[in-house]
mmCIF file as Biopython writes it, N, C-alpha, C and O atoms, coordinates in Angstrom:
data_model
#
loop_
_atom_site.group_PDB
_atom_site.id
_atom_site.type_symbol
_atom_site.label_atom_id
_atom_site.label_alt_id
_atom_site.label_comp_id
_atom_site.label_asym_id
_atom_site.label_entity_id
_atom_site.label_seq_id
_atom_site.pdbx_PDB_ins_code
_atom_site.Cartn_x
_atom_site.Cartn_y
_atom_site.Cartn_z
_atom_site.occupancy
_atom_site.B_iso_or_equiv
_atom_site.auth_seq_id
_atom_site.auth_asym_id
_atom_site.pdbx_PDB_model_num
ATOM 1   N N  . MET A ? 1  ? 108.123 106.106 129.054 1.0 0.0 1  A 1 
ATOM 2   C CA . MET A ? 1  ? 108.372 105.777 127.313 1.0 0.0 1  A 1 
ATOM 3   C C  . MET A ? 1  ? 109.908 105.716 126.777 1.0 0.0 1  A 1 
ATOM 4   O O  . MET A ? 1  ? 110.437 105.266 125.761 1.0 0.0 1  A 1 
ATOM 5   N N  . ARG A ? 2  ? 110.414 106.449 128.059 1.0 0.0 2  A 1 
ATOM 6   C CA . ARG A ? 2  ? 112.172 106.197 127.876 1.0 0.0 2  A 1 
ATOM 7   C C  . ARG A ? 2  ? 112.209 104.561 128.193 1.0 0.0 2  A 1 
ATOM 8   O O  . ARG A ? 2  ? 112.670 103.875 127.280 1.0 0.0 2  A 1 
ATOM 9   N N  . GLU A ? 3  ? 111.976 104.195 128.829 1.0 0.0 3  A 1 
ATOM 10  C CA . GLU A ? 3  ? 112.361 102.852 129.331 1.0 0.0 3  A 1 
ATOM 11  C C  . GLU A ? 3  ? 111.821 102.168 128.315 1.0 0.0 3  A 1 
ATOM 12  O O  . GLU A ? 3  ? 112.700 101.437 127.860 1.0 0.0 3  A 1 
ATOM 13  N N  . ILE A ? 4  ? 110.535 102.003 127.570 1.0 0.0 4  A 1 
ATOM 14  C CA . ILE A ? 4  ? 109.670 101.233 126.652 1.0 0.0 4  A 1 
ATOM 15  C C  . ILE A ? 4  ? 110.602 101.682 125.758 1.0 0.0 4  A 1 
ATOM 16  O O  . ILE A ? 4  ? 111.088 100.731 125.145 1.0 0.0 4  A 1 
ATOM 17  N N  . SER A ? 5  ? 110.948 102.498 125.506 1.0 0.0 5  A 1 
ATOM 18  C CA . SER A ? 5  ? 111.030 102.713 123.591 1.0 0.0 5  A 1 
ATOM 19  C C  . SER A ? 5  ? 113.092 102.092 123.949 1.0 0.0 5  A 1 
ATOM 20  O O  . SER A ? 5  ? 113.500 101.355 123.051 1.0 0.0 5  A 1 
ATOM 21  N N  . GLY A ? 6  ? 114.017 102.351 124.957 1.0 0.0 6  A 1 
ATOM 22  C CA . GLY A ? 6  ? 114.904 101.895 125.074 1.0 0.0 6  A 1 
ATOM 23  C C  . GLY A ? 6  ? 115.295 100.434 125.257 1.0 0.0 6  A 1 
ATOM 24  O O  . GLY A ? 6  ? 116.336 99.797  125.094 1.0 0.0 6  A 1 
ATOM 25  N N  . LEU A ? 7  ? 113.749 100.077 125.761 1.0 0.0 7  A 1 
ATOM 26  C CA . LEU A ? 7  ? 114.151 98.409  125.696 1.0 0.0 7  A 1 
ATOM 27  C C  . LEU A ? 7  ? 113.308 97.844  123.953 1.0 0.0 7  A 1 
ATOM 28  O O  . LEU A ? 7  ? 113.493 96.698  123.545 1.0 0.0 7  A 1 
ATOM 29  N N  . LEU A ? 8  ? 112.791 98.450  123.477 1.0 0.0 8  A 1 
ATOM 30  C CA . LEU A ? 8  ? 112.501 98.339  122.404 1.0 0.0 8  A 1 
ATOM 31  C C  . LEU A ? 8  ? 113.266 98.029  121.421 1.0 0.0 8  A 1 
ATOM 32  O O  . LEU A ? 8  ? 113.117 97.083  120.647 1.0 0.0 8  A 1 
ATOM 33  N N  . TYR A ? 9  ? 114.669 99.355  121.435 1.0 0.0 9  A 1 
ATOM 34  C CA . TYR A ? 9  ? 115.591 99.784  120.613 1.0 0.0 9  A 1 
ATOM 35  C C  . TYR A ? 9  ? 116.744 98.526  120.678 1.0 0.0 9  A 1 
ATOM 36  O O  . TYR A ? 9  ? 117.240 98.080  119.643 1.0 0.0 9  A 1 
ATOM 37  N N  . TYR A ? 10 ? 117.150 97.949  122.202 1.0 0.0 10 A 1 
ATOM 38  C CA . TYR A ? 10 ? 118.006 97.301  122.366 1.0 0.0 10 A 1 
ATOM 39  C C  . TYR A ? 10 ? 117.858 95.703  121.919 1.0 0.0 10 A 1 
ATOM 40  O O  . TYR A ? 10 ? 118.748 94.921  121.584 1.0 0.0 10 A 1 
ATOM 41  N N  . ARG A ? 11 ? 116.161 95.455  122.053 1.0 0.0 11 A 1 
ATOM 42  C CA . ARG A ? 11 ? 115.514 94.524  121.589 1.0 0.0 11 A 1 
ATOM 43  C C  . ARG A ? 11 ? 116.012 94.296  119.525 1.0 0.0 11 A 1 
ATOM 44  O O  . ARG A ? 11 ? 116.599 93.369  118.968 1.0 0.0 11 A 1 
ATOM 45  N N  . VAL A ? 12 ? 115.649 95.115  119.169 1.0 0.0 12 A 1 
ATOM 46  C CA . VAL A ? 12 ? 115.357 95.489  117.590 1.0 0.0 12 A 1 
ATOM 47  C C  . VAL A ? 12 ? 116.298 95.699  117.078 1.0 0.0 12 A 1 
ATOM 48  O O  . VAL A ? 12 ? 116.448 95.283  115.929 1.0 0.0 12 A 1 
ATOM 49  N N  . ALA A ? 13 ? 117.365 96.469  117.757 1.0 0.0 13 A 1 
ATOM 50  C CA . ALA A ? 13 ? 118.339 96.970  117.099 1.0 0.0 13 A 1 
ATOM 51  C C  . ALA A ? 13 ? 119.492 96.269  116.068 1.0 0.0 13 A 1 
ATOM 52  O O  . ALA A ? 13 ? 119.902 96.654  114.973 1.0 0.0 13 A 1 
ATOM 53  N N  . ARG A ? 14 ? 119.878 94.947  116.970 1.0 0.0 14 A 1 
ATOM 54  C CA . ARG A ? 14 ? 120.960 93.465  116.018 1.0 0.0 14 A 1 
ATOM 55  C C  . ARG A ? 14 ? 120.343 93.217  114.946 1.0 0.0 14 A 1 
ATOM 56  O O  . ARG A ? 14 ? 120.971 93.170  113.888 1.0 0.0 14 A 1 
ATOM 57  N N  . ILE A ? 15 ? 118.626 92.949  115.002 1.0 0.0 15 A 1 
ATOM 58  C CA . ILE A ? 15 ? 118.088 92.938  113.734 1.0 0.0 15 A 1 
ATOM 59  C C  . ILE A ? 15 ? 118.218 93.833  112.932 1.0 0.0 15 A 1 
ATOM 60  O O  . ILE A ? 15 ? 118.860 93.739  111.886 1.0 0.0 15 A 1 
ATOM 61  N N  . TRP A ? 16 ? 117.755 94.595  113.237 1.0 0.0 16 A 1 
ATOM 62  C CA . TRP A ? 16 ? 117.533 95.855  112.130 1.0 0.0 16 A 1 
ATOM 63  C C  . TRP A ? 16 ? 118.961 96.420  111.437 1.0 0.0 16 A 1 
ATOM 64  O O  . TRP A ? 16 ? 118.960 97.201  110.485 1.0 0.0 16 A 1 
ATOM 65  N N  . TYR A ? 17 ? 119.880 96.024  111.920 1.0 0.0 17 A 1 
ATOM 66  C CA . TYR A ? 17 ? 121.356 96.540  111.573 1.0 0.0 17 A 1 
ATOM 67  C C  . TYR A ? 17 ? 121.714 95.567  110.822 1.0 0.0 17 A 1 
ATOM 68  O O  . TYR A ? 17 ? 122.814 95.683  110.281 1.0 0.0 17 A 1 
ATOM 69  N N  . ILE A ? 18 ? 121.033 94.514  110.601 1.0 0.0 18 A 1 
ATOM 70  C CA . ILE A ? 18 ? 121.357 93.097  109.902 1.0 0.0 18 A 1 
ATOM 71  C C  . ILE A ? 18 ? 120.217 93.746  108.588 1.0 0.0 18 A 1 
ATOM 72  O O  . ILE A ? 18 ? 121.004 93.559  107.660 1.0 0.0 18 A 1 
ATOM 73  N N  . PHE A ? 19 ? 119.487 94.100  108.183 1.0 0.0 19 A 1 
ATOM 74  C CA . PHE A ? 19 ? 118.485 94.135  107.397 1.0 0.0 19 A 1 
ATOM 75  C C  . PHE A ? 19 ? 119.135 95.784  106.469 1.0 0.0 19 A 1 
ATOM 76  O O  . PHE A ? 19 ? 118.992 95.970  105.261 1.0 0.0 19 A 1 
ATOM 77  N N  . LEU A ? 20 ? 119.706 96.600  107.276 1.0 0.0 20 A 1 
ATOM 78  C CA . LEU A ? 20 ? 119.935 97.900  106.986 1.0 0.0 20 A 1 
ATOM 79  C C  . LEU A ? 20 ? 120.187 97.840  105.590 1.0 0.0 20 A 1 
ATOM 80  O O  . LEU A ? 20 ? 119.311 98.068  104.755 1.0 0.0 20 A 1 
ATOM 81  N N  . PRO A ? 21 ? 121.482 97.508  105.283 1.0 0.0 21 A 1 
ATOM 82  C CA . PRO A ? 21 ? 122.017 97.134  103.954 1.0 0.0 21 A 1 
ATOM 83  C C  . PRO A ? 21 ? 121.374 97.034  102.809 1.0 0.0 21 A 1 
ATOM 84  O O  . PRO A ? 21 ? 121.694 97.514  101.721 1.0 0.0 21 A 1 
ATOM 85  N N  . ASN A ? 22 ? 120.076 96.129  103.202 1.0 0.0 22 A 1 
ATOM 86  C CA . ASN A ? 22 ? 119.294 95.591  101.909 1.0 0.0 22 A 1 
ATOM 87  C C  . ASN A ? 22 ? 118.179 96.612  101.634 1.0 0.0 22 A 1 
ATOM 88  O O  . ASN A ? 22 ? 117.432 96.457  100.668 1.0 0.0 22 A 1 
ATOM 89  N N  . LEU A ? 23 ? 118.055 97.677  102.491 1.0 0.0 23 A 1 
ATOM 90  C CA . LEU A ? 23 ? 117.408 98.481  102.399 1.0 0.0 23 A 1 
ATOM 91  C C  . LEU A ? 23 ? 117.576 99.810  101.866 1.0 0.0 23 A 1 
ATOM 92  O O  . LEU A ? 23 ? 118.608 100.409 102.171 1.0 0.0 23 A 1 
ATOM 93  N N  . GLU A ? 24 ? 116.414 100.575 100.844 1.0 0.0 24 A 1 
ATOM 94  C CA . GLU A ? 24 ? 116.648 102.020 100.532 1.0 0.0 24 A 1 
ATOM 95  C C  . GLU A ? 24 ? 117.114 103.028 101.190 1.0 0.0 24 A 1 
ATOM 96  O O  . GLU A ? 24 ? 116.228 103.861 101.382 1.0 0.0 24 A 1 
ATOM 97  N N  . TRP A ? 25 ? 118.124 103.322 101.623 1.0 0.0 25 A 1 
ATOM 98  C CA . TRP A ? 25 ? 118.967 104.133 102.709 1.0 0.0 25 A 1 
ATOM 99  C C  . TRP A ? 25 ? 118.090 105.623 102.708 1.0 0.0 25 A 1 
ATOM 100 O O  . TRP A ? 25 ? 117.798 106.313 103.685 1.0 0.0 25 A 1 
ATOM 101 N N  . SER A ? 26 ? 117.801 105.847 101.354 1.0 0.0 26 A 1 
ATOM 102 C CA . SER A ? 26 ? 117.046 107.586 101.181 1.0 0.0 26 A 1 
ATOM 103 C C  . SER A ? 26 ? 115.986 107.309 101.710 1.0 0.0 26 A 1 
ATOM 104 O O  . SER A ? 26 ? 115.605 108.101 102.573 1.0 0.0 26 A 1 
ATOM 105 N N  . ASP A ? 27 ? 114.978 105.917 101.363 1.0 0.0 27 A 1 
ATOM 106 C CA . ASP A ? 27 ? 113.892 106.026 102.178 1.0 0.0 27 A 1 
ATOM 107 C C  . ASP A ? 27 ? 113.779 105.577 103.631 1.0 0.0 27 A 1 
ATOM 108 O O  . ASP A ? 27 ? 112.731 105.683 104.267 1.0 0.0 27 A 1 
ATOM 109 N N  . VAL A ? 28 ? 114.832 105.104 104.092 1.0 0.0 28 A 1 
ATOM 110 C CA . VAL A ? 28 ? 114.845 104.951 105.774 1.0 0.0 28 A 1 
ATOM 111 C C  . VAL A ? 28 ? 115.347 105.881 106.653 1.0 0.0 28 A 1 
ATOM 112 O O  . VAL A ? 28 ? 115.082 105.979 107.851 1.0 0.0 28 A 1 
ATOM 113 N N  . VAL A ? 29 ? 116.227 106.687 105.867 1.0 0.0 29 A 1 
ATOM 114 C CA . VAL A ? 29 ? 116.624 108.529 106.473 1.0 0.0 29 A 1 
ATOM 115 C C  . VAL A ? 29 ? 115.290 109.118 106.486 1.0 0.0 29 A 1 
ATOM 116 O O  . VAL A ? 29 ? 114.823 109.647 107.495 1.0 0.0 29 A 1 
ATOM 117 N N  . GLU A ? 30 ? 114.505 109.008 105.076 1.0 0.0 30 A 1 
ATOM 118 C CA . GLU A ? 30 ? 113.225 110.018 105.051 1.0 0.0 30 A 1 
ATOM 119 C C  . GLU A ? 30 ? 112.506 109.595 106.429 1.0 0.0 30 A 1 
ATOM 120 O O  . GLU A ? 30 ? 112.411 110.374 107.378 1.0 0.0 30 A 1 
ATOM 121 N N  . GLU A ? 31 ? 111.964 108.157 106.438 1.0 0.0 31 A 1 
ATOM 122 C CA . GLU A ? 31 ? 111.288 107.797 107.126 1.0 0.0 31 A 1 
ATOM 123 C C  . GLU A ? 31 ? 111.254 108.080 109.034 1.0 0.0 31 A 1 
ATOM 124 O O  . GLU A ? 31 ? 110.384 108.318 109.871 1.0 0.0 31 A 1 
ATOM 125 N N  . LEU A ? 32 ? 112.864 107.867 109.023 1.0 0.0 32 A 1 
ATOM 126 C CA . LEU A ? 32 ? 113.751 108.223 110.484 1.0 0.0 32 A 1 
ATOM 127 C C  . LEU A ? 32 ? 113.282 109.722 110.686 1.0 0.0 32 A 1 
ATOM 128 O O  . LEU A ? 32 ? 112.576 110.107 111.618 1.0 0.0 32 A 1 
ATOM 129 N N  . LEU A ? 33 ? 113.720 110.400 109.800 1.0 0.0 33 A 1 
ATOM 130 C CA . LEU A ? 33 ? 113.456 112.155 109.679 1.0 0.0 33 A 1 
ATOM 131 C C  . LEU A ? 33 ? 112.040 112.543 110.660 1.0 0.0 33 A 1 
ATOM 132 O O  . LEU A ? 33 ? 111.877 113.238 111.663 1.0 0.0 33 A 1 
ATOM 133 N N  . GLY A ? 34 ? 111.092 111.664 109.758 1.0 0.0 34 A 1 
ATOM 134 C CA . GLY A ? 34 ? 109.756 111.959 109.476 1.0 0.0 34 A 1 
ATOM 135 C C  . GLY A ? 34 ? 109.237 111.486 111.289 1.0 0.0 34 A 1 
ATOM 136 O O  . GLY A ? 34 ? 108.550 112.138 112.075 1.0 0.0 34 A 1 
ATOM 137 N N  . GLU A ? 35 ? 109.856 110.204 111.456 1.0 0.0 35 A 1 
ATOM 138 C CA . GLU A ? 35 ? 109.517 110.180 113.069 1.0 0.0 35 A 1 
ATOM 139 C C  . GLU A ? 35 ? 110.084 110.829 113.868 1.0 0.0 35 A 1 
ATOM 140 O O  . GLU A ? 35 ? 109.338 111.257 114.748 1.0 0.0 35 A 1 
ATOM 141 N N  . LEU A ? 36 ? 111.220 111.130 113.963 1.0 0.0 36 A 1 
ATOM 142 C CA . LEU A ? 36 ? 111.957 112.303 115.129 1.0 0.0 36 A 1 
ATOM 143 C C  . LEU A ? 36 ? 111.356 113.353 115.112 1.0 0.0 36 A 1 
ATOM 144 O O  . LEU A ? 36 ? 111.208 113.863 116.223 1.0 0.0 36 A 1 
ATOM 145 N N  . ARG A ? 37 ? 110.719 114.175 113.807 1.0 0.0 37 A 1 
ATOM 146 C CA . ARG A ? 37 ? 109.847 115.097 113.941 1.0 0.0 37 A 1 
ATOM 147 C C  . ARG A ? 37 ? 108.517 114.960 114.545 1.0 0.0 37 A 1 
ATOM 148 O O  . ARG A ? 37 ? 108.194 115.907 115.262 1.0 0.0 37 A 1 
ATOM 149 N N  . GLY A ? 38 ? 107.626 113.957 114.420 1.0 0.0 38 A 1 
ATOM 150 C CA . GLY A ? 38 ? 106.609 113.859 114.635 1.0 0.0 38 A 1 
ATOM 151 C C  . GLY A ? 38 ? 106.823 113.301 116.285 1.0 0.0 38 A 1 
ATOM 152 O O  . GLY A ? 38 ? 105.920 113.458 117.106 1.0 0.0 38 A 1 
ATOM 153 N N  . MET A ? 39 ? 107.887 112.761 116.577 1.0 0.0 39 A 1 
ATOM 154 C CA . MET A ? 39 ? 107.860 112.938 118.207 1.0 0.0 39 A 1 
ATOM 155 C C  . MET A ? 39 ? 108.379 114.521 118.834 1.0 0.0 39 A 1 
ATOM 156 O O  . MET A ? 39 ? 107.948 115.114 119.823 1.0 0.0 39 A 1 
ATOM 157 N N  . THR A ? 40 ? 109.237 114.854 118.063 1.0 0.0 40 A 1 
ATOM 158 C CA . THR A ? 40 ? 109.154 116.123 118.713 1.0 0.0 40 A 1 
ATOM 159 C C  . THR A ? 40 ? 108.271 116.987 118.632 1.0 0.0 40 A 1 
ATOM 160 O O  . THR A ? 40 ? 108.517 117.927 119.388 1.0 0.0 40 A 1 
ATOM 161 N N  . ASP A ? 41 ? 107.255 117.118 118.003 1.0 0.0 41 A 1 
ATOM 162 C CA . ASP A ? 41 ? 106.044 117.466 117.876 1.0 0.0 41 A 1 
ATOM 163 C C  . ASP A ? 41 ? 105.096 116.825 119.225 1.0 0.0 41 A 1 
ATOM 164 O O  . ASP A ? 41 ? 104.369 117.620 119.821 1.0 0.0 41 A 1 
ATOM 165 N N  . ALA A ? 42 ? 105.119 116.024 119.470 1.0 0.0 42 A 1 
ATOM 166 C CA . ALA A ? 42 ? 104.400 115.550 120.284 1.0 0.0 42 A 1 
ATOM 167 C C  . ALA A ? 42 ? 104.932 115.748 121.978 1.0 0.0 42 A 1 
ATOM 168 O O  . ALA A ? 42 ? 104.249 115.938 122.985 1.0 0.0 42 A 1 
ATOM 169 N N  . LEU A ? 43 ? 105.908 115.662 121.872 1.0 0.0 43 A 1 
ATOM 170 C CA . LEU A ? 43 ? 106.769 115.975 122.904 1.0 0.0 43 A 1 
ATOM 171 C C  . LEU A ? 43 ? 106.496 117.507 123.344 1.0 0.0 43 A 1 
ATOM 172 O O  . LEU A ? 43 ? 106.065 117.930 124.417 1.0 0.0 43 A 1 
ATOM 173 N N  . THR A ? 44 ? 106.979 118.374 121.892 1.0 0.0 44 A 1 
ATOM 174 C CA . THR A ? 44 ? 106.626 119.412 122.528 1.0 0.0 44 A 1 
ATOM 175 C C  . THR A ? 44 ? 105.003 119.811 122.850 1.0 0.0 44 A 1 
ATOM 176 O O  . THR A ? 44 ? 105.183 120.925 123.342 1.0 0.0 44 A 1 
ATOM 177 N N  . ASP A ? 45 ? 104.304 119.710 122.864 1.0 0.0 45 A 1 
ATOM 178 C CA . ASP A ? 45 ? 102.459 119.587 122.953 1.0 0.0 45 A 1 
ATOM 179 C C  . ASP A ? 45 ? 102.281 118.721 124.216 1.0 0.0 45 A 1 
ATOM 180 O O  . ASP A ? 45 ? 101.166 118.829 124.726 1.0 0.0 45 A 1 
ATOM 181 N N  . SER A ? 46 ? 103.096 117.928 124.797 1.0 0.0 46 A 1 
ATOM 182 C CA . SER A ? 46 ? 103.014 116.848 125.677 1.0 0.0 46 A 1 
ATOM 183 C C  . SER A ? 46 ? 101.822 115.746 125.540 1.0 0.0 46 A 1 
ATOM 184 O O  . SER A ? 46 ? 101.066 115.262 126.381 1.0 0.0 46 A 1 
ATOM 185 N N  . ASP A ? 47 ? 101.932 115.591 124.441 1.0 0.0 47 A 1 
ATOM 186 C CA . ASP A ? 47 ? 100.866 114.547 124.067 1.0 0.0 47 A 1 
ATOM 187 C C  . ASP A ? 47 ? 101.373 113.155 123.689 1.0 0.0 47 A 1 
ATOM 188 O O  . ASP A ? 47 ? 101.753 112.790 122.576 1.0 0.0 47 A 1 
ATOM 189 N N  . VAL A ? 48 ? 101.299 112.324 125.012 1.0 0.0 48 A 1 
ATOM 190 C CA . VAL A ? 48 ? 101.575 110.931 125.241 1.0 0.0 48 A 1 
ATOM 191 C C  . VAL A ? 48 ? 101.138 110.203 123.882 1.0 0.0 48 A 1 
ATOM 192 O O  . VAL A ? 48 ? 101.677 109.191 123.433 1.0 0.0 48 A 1 
ATOM 193 N N  . THR A ? 49 ? 100.308 110.739 123.437 1.0 0.0 49 A 1 
ATOM 194 C CA . THR A ? 49 ? 99.331  109.350 122.802 1.0 0.0 49 A 1 
ATOM 195 C C  . THR A ? 49 ? 100.021 110.088 121.250 1.0 0.0 49 A 1 
ATOM 196 O O  . THR A ? 49 ? 100.520 109.456 120.320 1.0 0.0 49 A 1 
ATOM 197 N N  . ALA A ? 50 ? 99.912  111.039 121.317 1.0 0.0 50 A 1 
ATOM 198 C CA . ALA A ? 50 ? 100.688 110.849 119.765 1.0 0.0 50 A 1 
ATOM 199 C C  . ALA A ? 50 ? 101.929 110.764 119.914 1.0 0.0 50 A 1 
ATOM 200 O O  . ALA A ? 50 ? 102.425 110.850 118.791 1.0 0.0 50 A 1 
ATOM 201 N N  . PHE A ? 51 ? 102.645 110.653 120.615 1.0 0.0 51 A 1 
ATOM 202 C CA . PHE A ? 51 ? 104.271 110.026 120.764 1.0 0.0 51 A 1 
ATOM 203 C C  . PHE A ? 51 ? 103.894 108.144 120.242 1.0 0.0 51 A 1 
ATOM 204 O O  . PHE A ? 51 ? 104.447 107.371 119.460 1.0 0.0 51 A 1 
ATOM 205 N N  . GLY A ? 52 ? 102.943 108.059 120.966 1.0 0.0 52 A 1 
ATOM 206 C CA . GLY A ? 52 ? 102.937 106.466 120.802 1.0 0.0 52 A 1 
ATOM 207 C C  . GLY A ? 52 ? 102.299 106.010 119.641 1.0 0.0 52 A 1 
ATOM 208 O O  . GLY A ? 52 ? 102.334 104.839 119.264 1.0 0.0 52 A 1 
ATOM 209 N N  . GLU A ? 53 ? 101.596 107.112 118.955 1.0 0.0 53 A 1 
ATOM 210 C CA . GLU A ? 53 ? 100.972 106.991 117.699 1.0 0.0 53 A 1 
ATOM 211 C C  . GLU A ? 53 ? 102.550 107.001 116.700 1.0 0.0 53 A 1 
ATOM 212 O O  . GLU A ? 53 ? 102.984 106.048 116.053 1.0 0.0 53 A 1 
ATOM 213 N N  . VAL A ? 54 ? 103.061 108.122 116.812 1.0 0.0 54 A 1 
ATOM 214 C CA . VAL A ? 54 ? 104.184 108.250 115.584 1.0 0.0 54 A 1 
ATOM 215 C C  . VAL A ? 54 ? 105.155 106.663 116.168 1.0 0.0 54 A 1 
ATOM 216 O O  . VAL A ? 54 ? 105.429 105.793 115.341 1.0 0.0 54 A 1 
ATOM 217 N N  . ARG A ? 55 ? 105.385 106.583 117.003 1.0 0.0 55 A 1 
ATOM 218 C CA . ARG A ? 55 ? 105.839 105.474 117.334 1.0 0.0 55 A 1 
ATOM 219 C C  . ARG A ? 55 ? 105.853 104.273 116.654 1.0 0.0 55 A 1 
ATOM 220 O O  . ARG A ? 55 ? 106.786 103.711 116.082 1.0 0.0 55 A 1 
ATOM 221 N N  . ALA A ? 56 ? 104.303 103.842 116.837 1.0 0.0 56 A 1 
ATOM 222 C CA . ALA A ? 56 ? 103.882 102.518 116.205 1.0 0.0 56 A 1 
ATOM 223 C C  . ALA A ? 56 ? 103.650 102.702 114.672 1.0 0.0 56 A 1 
ATOM 224 O O  . ALA A ? 56 ? 103.564 101.690 113.977 1.0 0.0 56 A 1 
ATOM 225 N N  . LYS A ? 57 ? 103.567 103.687 114.223 1.0 0.0 57 A 1 
ATOM 226 C CA . LYS A ? 57 ? 103.777 104.096 112.815 1.0 0.0 57 A 1 
ATOM 227 C C  . LYS A ? 57 ? 104.600 103.356 112.053 1.0 0.0 57 A 1 
ATOM 228 O O  . LYS A ? 57 ? 104.532 102.499 111.172 1.0 0.0 57 A 1 
ATOM 229 N N  . TYR A ? 58 ? 105.801 104.261 112.981 1.0 0.0 58 A 1 
ATOM 230 C CA . TYR A ? 58 ? 107.282 103.877 112.345 1.0 0.0 58 A 1 
ATOM 231 C C  . TYR A ? 58 ? 107.903 102.409 112.529 1.0 0.0 58 A 1 
ATOM 232 O O  . TYR A ? 58 ? 108.808 101.964 111.824 1.0 0.0 58 A 1 
ATOM 233 N N  . LEU A ? 59 ? 107.226 101.662 113.675 1.0 0.0 59 A 1 
ATOM 234 C CA . LEU A ? 59 ? 107.351 100.373 114.003 1.0 0.0 59 A 1 
ATOM 235 C C  . LEU A ? 59 ? 107.000 99.612  112.662 1.0 0.0 59 A 1 
ATOM 236 O O  . LEU A ? 59 ? 107.813 99.004  111.966 1.0 0.0 59 A 1 
ATOM 237 N N  . ARG A ? 60 ? 105.880 99.727  112.464 1.0 0.0 60 A 1 
ATOM 238 C CA . ARG A ? 60 ? 104.482 98.963  111.207 1.0 0.0 60 A 1 
ATOM 239 C C  . ARG A ? 60 ? 105.841 99.233  109.790 1.0 0.0 60 A 1 
ATOM 240 O O  . ARG A ? 60 ? 106.224 98.252  109.153 1.0 0.0 60 A 1 
ATOM 241 N N  . TRP A ? 61 ? 106.315 100.416 109.539 1.0 0.0 61 A 1 
ATOM 242 C CA . TRP A ? 61 ? 106.690 100.285 108.379 1.0 0.0 61 A 1 
ATOM 243 C C  . TRP A ? 61 ? 108.221 100.196 108.346 1.0 0.0 61 A 1 
ATOM 244 O O  . TRP A ? 61 ? 108.995 100.365 107.404 1.0 0.0 61 A 1 
ATOM 245 N N  . MET A ? 62 ? 108.450 99.882  109.648 1.0 0.0 62 A 1 
ATOM 246 C CA . MET A ? 62 ? 109.817 99.195  109.786 1.0 0.0 62 A 1 
ATOM 247 C C  . MET A ? 62 ? 109.654 97.546  109.197 1.0 0.0 62 A 1 
ATOM 248 O O  . MET A ? 62 ? 110.234 96.884  108.337 1.0 0.0 62 A 1 
ATOM 249 N N  . LEU A ? 63 ? 108.614 97.313  110.095 1.0 0.0 63 A 1 
ATOM 250 C CA . LEU A ? 63 ? 108.516 95.907  109.912 1.0 0.0 63 A 1 
ATOM 251 C C  . LEU A ? 63 ? 107.902 95.389  108.267 1.0 0.0 63 A 1 
ATOM 252 O O  . LEU A ? 63 ? 108.399 94.484  107.596 1.0 0.0 63 A 1 
ATOM 253 N N  . LYS A ? 64 ? 107.177 95.908  108.033 1.0 0.0 64 A 1 
ATOM 254 C CA . LYS A ? 64 ? 106.796 96.125  106.699 1.0 0.0 64 A 1 
ATOM 255 C C  . LYS A ? 64 ? 107.983 95.900  105.585 1.0 0.0 64 A 1 
ATOM 256 O O  . LYS A ? 64 ? 107.946 94.959  104.793 1.0 0.0 64 A 1 
ATOM 257 N N  . LYS A ? 65 ? 109.071 96.900  105.615 1.0 0.0 65 A 1 
ATOM 258 C CA . LYS A ? 65 ? 110.442 96.963  104.943 1.0 0.0 65 A 1 
ATOM 259 C C  . LYS A ? 65 ? 110.917 94.954  105.229 1.0 0.0 65 A 1 
ATOM 260 O O  . LYS A ? 65 ? 110.890 93.911  104.575 1.0 0.0 65 A 1 
ATOM 261 N N  . VAL A ? 66 ? 111.173 95.267  106.154 1.0 0.0 66 A 1 
ATOM 262 C CA . VAL A ? 66 ? 112.098 93.790  106.838 1.0 0.0 66 A 1 
ATOM 263 C C  . VAL A ? 66 ? 111.212 92.661  106.446 1.0 0.0 66 A 1 
ATOM 264 O O  . VAL A ? 66 ? 111.902 91.668  106.213 1.0 0.0 66 A 1 
ATOM 265 N N  . SER A ? 67 ? 110.318 92.507  106.333 1.0 0.0 67 A 1 
ATOM 266 C CA . SER A ? 67 ? 109.274 91.731  105.954 1.0 0.0 67 A 1 
ATOM 267 C C  . SER A ? 67 ? 109.198 91.534  104.407 1.0 0.0 67 A 1 
ATOM 268 O O  . SER A ? 67 ? 109.084 90.370  104.023 1.0 0.0 67 A 1 
ATOM 269 N N  . ARG A ? 68 ? 109.248 92.517  103.482 1.0 0.0 68 A 1 
ATOM 270 C CA . ARG A ? 68 ? 109.607 92.278  102.514 1.0 0.0 68 A 1 
ATOM 271 C C  . ARG A ? 68 ? 110.555 91.911  101.861 1.0 0.0 68 A 1 
ATOM 272 O O  . ARG A ? 68 ? 110.554 91.210  100.849 1.0 0.0 68 A 1 
ATOM 273 N N  . TYR A ? 69 ? 111.573 92.456  102.517 1.0 0.0 69 A 1 
ATOM 274 C CA . TYR A ? 69 ? 112.813 91.632  102.653 1.0 0.0 69 A 1 
ATOM 275 C C  . TYR A ? 69 ? 112.929 90.146  102.350 1.0 0.0 69 A 1 
ATOM 276 O O  . TYR A ? 69 ? 113.311 89.563  101.335 1.0 0.0 69 A 1 
ATOM 277 N N  . ILE A ? 70 ? 112.444 89.653  103.650 1.0 0.0 70 A 1 
ATOM 278 C CA . ILE A ? 70 ? 112.495 88.408  103.771 1.0 0.0 70 A 1 
ATOM 279 C C  . ILE A ? 70 ? 111.561 87.201  103.013 1.0 0.0 70 A 1 
ATOM 280 O O  . ILE A ? 70 ? 111.903 86.048  102.750 1.0 0.0 70 A 1 
ATOM 281 N N  . SER A ? 71 ? 110.266 87.872  102.759 1.0 0.0 71 A 1 
ATOM 282 C CA . SER A ? 71 ? 109.584 87.277  101.572 1.0 0.0 71 A 1 
ATOM 283 C C  . SER A ? 71 ? 110.367 87.121  100.476 1.0 0.0 71 A 1 
ATOM 284 O O  . SER A ? 71 ? 110.386 86.082  99.816  1.0 0.0 71 A 1 
ATOM 285 N N  . SER A ? 72 ? 111.033 88.116  100.231 1.0 0.0 72 A 1 
ATOM 286 C CA . SER A ? 72 ? 111.864 88.162  98.512  1.0 0.0 72 A 1 
ATOM 287 C C  . SER A ? 72 ? 113.244 87.331  98.496  1.0 0.0 72 A 1 
ATOM 288 O O  . SER A ? 72 ? 113.769 86.798  97.518  1.0 0.0 72 A 1 
ATOM 289 N N  . GLY A ? 73 ? 113.783 87.361  100.082 1.0 0.0 73 A 1 
ATOM 290 C CA . GLY A ? 73 ? 114.764 86.428  100.070 1.0 0.0 73 A 1 
ATOM 291 C C  . GLY A ? 73 ? 114.827 85.122  100.303 1.0 0.0 73 A 1 
ATOM 292 O O  . GLY A ? 73 ? 115.902 84.529  100.209 1.0 0.0 73 A 1 
#
């Protein structure tokens, strides 16, 4: 999981930081905190499936936000 998460981070980070200033900061912070809480809970429970589901949910949210920005620009 660490390797996959690291790989995804480095591949997506440069794109994400380009769009971040155009997103609602409070929404981004709340979603990120939710993701961190969910991942912490999953790791505490040793639930790899739940961990993956949390990551997938956040990635879908992020892609939806970025897509909305691209289509409106």
